[in-house]
C-alpha positions, 0 to 999 in steps of 0.5 A: 822391749817397750819403753815406758815414759815417765808418765807411764811409769808414774801410772804404774807407781800409782796402781801398785801403791794402791796394791801395797796399801791393801797388802799392808793391812793384811800384813798388819793383822799377821804380825800384830803390829802396824805395817806400812808399805809404799811404792816410791819408784817403778822402773822398767829395764831389760833383764840383763840389767838386774845386777846393777840393782841387786848385785851378785856377790851376796844372798838374796831371798825371793818369794816367786810366783808364776802367773798366766793371762794376756800379761804373763810371767813371774813375780818375785818379792825380793829382799836383796840386802842384809838390812832388808832381811831384818824385815823378814825376821821382824815379821816371822820372828825368826833368828836363823840364817835363811838357809836354815829356815824351818818349814814353819818359817818358810810357810810364813815367808811364803804367806808374806810373798803371797799377800804382797804379790796377790795384791799387785796381781789384783790391781793388774787384773782390774786394769786388764779387766781379766783374771790371772791364774797363779802357781803356788809361790816358792822360796828361792835363796841365792845370788841374783842369777839364781833368784832371777833365773829363766830369762832370755834377751826378750825378757823385761823386768818391771822393778817396784821398789817398796818401802816397808815400815814396821816397828818404827824401822824403815826397810826396803824390798822389791817386787820384780815382774819378769815378762816377755815382749808380748806381755810388755806390749799388753801392759803398755796398752793397758797403762795407756787406757788407764791414763786416758780414763784418768784424764777423762 
């Protein structure tokens, strides 16, 4: 697994902060209320460390989308705590448990995930100077093992903590990129190029 230093992680934070700011504008139009998103932290770790972030004793909601290119894997927008799920209810106007969502409400959740993930993929495409192909996003509800499935000992996680502000309430969610060693190496090369270009 590539070991990202603090400077490299700060660069990823800057890149994704631009992404979610763009996503916030689109989400504001959907919910007809001011939505602010910020990226306070980006961390890189092995996939088997996921439980220290998300636990495994309660349900979390994930909107997952596979992507393909030199940097390939799966992106998941996560709401890992009950308090974070309040954001989903605010945005789509639902008042039901997640396992009782109607098709319309699931579509709304997928649209939220689609907007946030695609904004991040657009920033990555700019950094990699390439287009990414993406599958249709899907909703996964369960514990962390169920939502973050399909990984092995070579899988790394890029965990992006996002602060959501809507209707004067501050909530947190995560974007998780699950990628293999080859993709992590490609990401490290692109981040270093980004830092070199930024330093002139």
